[in-house]
N, C-alpha and C positions, 0 to 999 in steps of 0.2 A: 351213125351211132355205134354200129358193130365194130367199125375200125377203131374208134376211140376206146371202147371197152377192152378190145383185144390188146391194144398197145399199152393201155394203163396196167393191164394184168402183167404184161411182159416187164413193165417198169418195176412193179412190186417184186417180181422175181429177182430182177437186177439188184434192187435195194437190199434184199435178203442176202444175196451173195456178197454185196459190198460190206455189209455189217459183219458177216461171218469172216471176211478176209481182213478185218482190222488187226487180227493177231497173226496173219500170214505174212509171206514175204512181200517186199515192196513191189515186185513184179506182178504178183497176183492181185495186189491191191490196185495197181495202175490199170490192169486189164479190166477189173470189175468197175472201176471209175469210168473208163473209156466206154464200156458197154452201156452203162446207165446214161451217160451223156448222149450217146447216139440214139438211145431209146427215147429220151425226153425231147430230142430234136424231132424225131418222128411223131411223137405225141403232139407237139406244138403244131406241126403241119396238119395232122388230121383234125385237130380242134379248130384250126383256122378254116379248113374246108367245111367243117360242120357249121361254123358261124356264118360262112358265106352262103351256105345252103338255106339258112333261115330267111334270106332276102333282106334287102337294104331298108325295107319299111319297118324293121324291128331292130334298130341299132342298139337299144338299151340291153336287149337279151344277148346280142352279139358281144357286148362289153362284159356281161356276166360270165360268158363262156371263156373269153380271153383271160379275164382276171383269174378264173379258176385254174387255168393251166399255168399262168404266171406264178401263182402261189405254189404249185407243185414244183416248178423249176427252181424257185427260190429255196424251197425246203430241201431240194436235192443238192443245191450248191452248199447249203449249210451242213448237210449230212456228209458230203464228201470232205469238207473242211474238218468236221468233227472226227471222221474216220481217220484222217491223216494225223490229227492231234492225239488220237487214242492208240495209234499203232505201237505195238510193243509194250504198252503200259499194263500194270497190274489191275486186277478186277476192281479194286477199291479206289483207284485213282479218280480224281474229279473229271478228267478228260473222258473216262469210260462212262461216267454218269451223264455227261453232256452228250455223248454219242447216243445213249439210250433215249434221252430227251429228244434229240434231233430225229431219231428213227420214229418216235411217236408222232411228232409233228408231220413228218413225211406221210405216214399212214393216214393221219387225219385229213391232210390236204388231198390225197388221192381219193379217199372216200368221198370227200366233199365234191370233187370234180365229177365223180361217177353219179352222185345224187343229182348234181346240176344238169348233167347230160340227160339223165332220165326225165327230169322235170321240165326241160326246156321247151318241149312241144305241148305241155299240159297247161292249158290256159288257166285252170283252176288253182294250180299250185306253184307256177313258176316264180311269181313274185315272192311268195313265202320262202321258197327255197333260196332265192337270191339274198333275202334278208338274213336267213340263217348263216349263209356263207360269209356275209359281211360281218356279222357278229363274231364269228370264229376268227376272221381275219383281224379284226380290231383287238381281240384278246391276244392274238399272237404278236401284234405290233406293241401292245402294252407290256408283254413279257420282255421284249427287246428294250423298250423304253426304261423299264424298271431294273434292268441289269446294270451292274456297276461299270460296264465297258463304256468309255467315253466315245462321243461321236467322231466320225472320221474328219469332219470339218466343223468350224464354229461359225455362227452368224450373229448379227446384232439383235438386241431386244426389239428394235423397230421392225425388222423382218418378221419376227415372231408375231408382233401385234397385227401386222397385215394378214397373217395366216388365219387369225381368229375370225375374220369376216366369213370365211368358208363355213365355219361352224354355225354361224347365225343363219346363213342361207339353208344349210342342210337341216337345221332344226325346224325351220318354217316348212320345208318340204316334207319332213317326217310327220309333223302335225297334220298337214294337209292330207297325206297318205292315210294316216290313222282315221281321218274323218271320211274320206271318200271310199276307202277299202278297195279301190280298183287295183288289180294286179300290176298294170303298167305304171301306176303312180308308186307302188311299193318297190318295183324294180328300179325306177329312177332314183328313189330315195336310197336304196341299197348302194347303188353306184356312186352317188354323190357323197353319201356318209363315209363310205370306205376311203375315198380320196381326202375328204376334209379332215377326218380324224388322223389318218396316217401323216398328212402334211403338218397338222398342228403338233403332233407328238415329236416329229422329226425337228421342226423348227424350235420347239420348246427346249429340247435337249441341246441343240446346237447353240441356242442363245444362253442357256444356263451355264454352259461350259466356256463362254466368252471370257478371255483373260481379265477383263475389267469387272467381272461379276464376282462378288464376295461369296465365300463358302455358305454363309447363312442364307443369302438371297438365292443361291443355286438350289439349296435343299427345299426352300419354300416354292420356288418355281416348279421344280420336279414334282413336288407334292400336289400343287394345284393342277399341273398338267395331267397327272394321274386321276385326280378327282373329276376333272372335266370329262375325260374319256370314260370313266366309270359311270358318271351321270348320263352321258350320251348313250352308253350301252343299255342302261336301264330304260331310256326313252325308246330305243329300238325294240327292246324286249316287250314293251307295252304295245307298240305297233303290231308286233308279231302276234300277240295274244288277241288283239282286236281283229 
């Protein structure tokens, strides 16, 4: 645990330097990016060791830990991209605004990792913590989904329909966890929900941008995809309250 906390702290320092160097020379920016990449690599290693130390009889908690560090790594990748885009830009440029947003997400995800690490051995709160992390992850996925940036690839509406089965399974699991209130059921729900909603949002956007889909249908599909994720978030928040 100490190793993870120490490395996460070093990553936060690297992140600050990275953001500060957005207006500096390319050389300084490259150094800051390299330093943060080597720190996130170290952080991933110590989190993997931490997950292994929990023992194979608790795989769902191991998944929660690995997911938490994956979120930090993704946020760092986005932040490095945003820093490059904002390099040399004026303070009121949209790229600078995006950089500030990316920095906020990075801080949120590191904080989430630290909370998860602290709760992971606490039988009374680890399920609740996993659910909080999943709710935050889904909100971040929704922000990406709602952005006007088109997906990197497209897929067919049939692929999307297949993805919705995961939502049905995850919903049943969430209802069962809300009834049982057992921490292990809540953790399993958190892990399944995270994957089901992320897959659904990705498949929805990819299908909506299929060349044979009209603009009107695309807008409706995106609206319903968002409504589905919003409704599911509400369900998870009810489970959290229970």
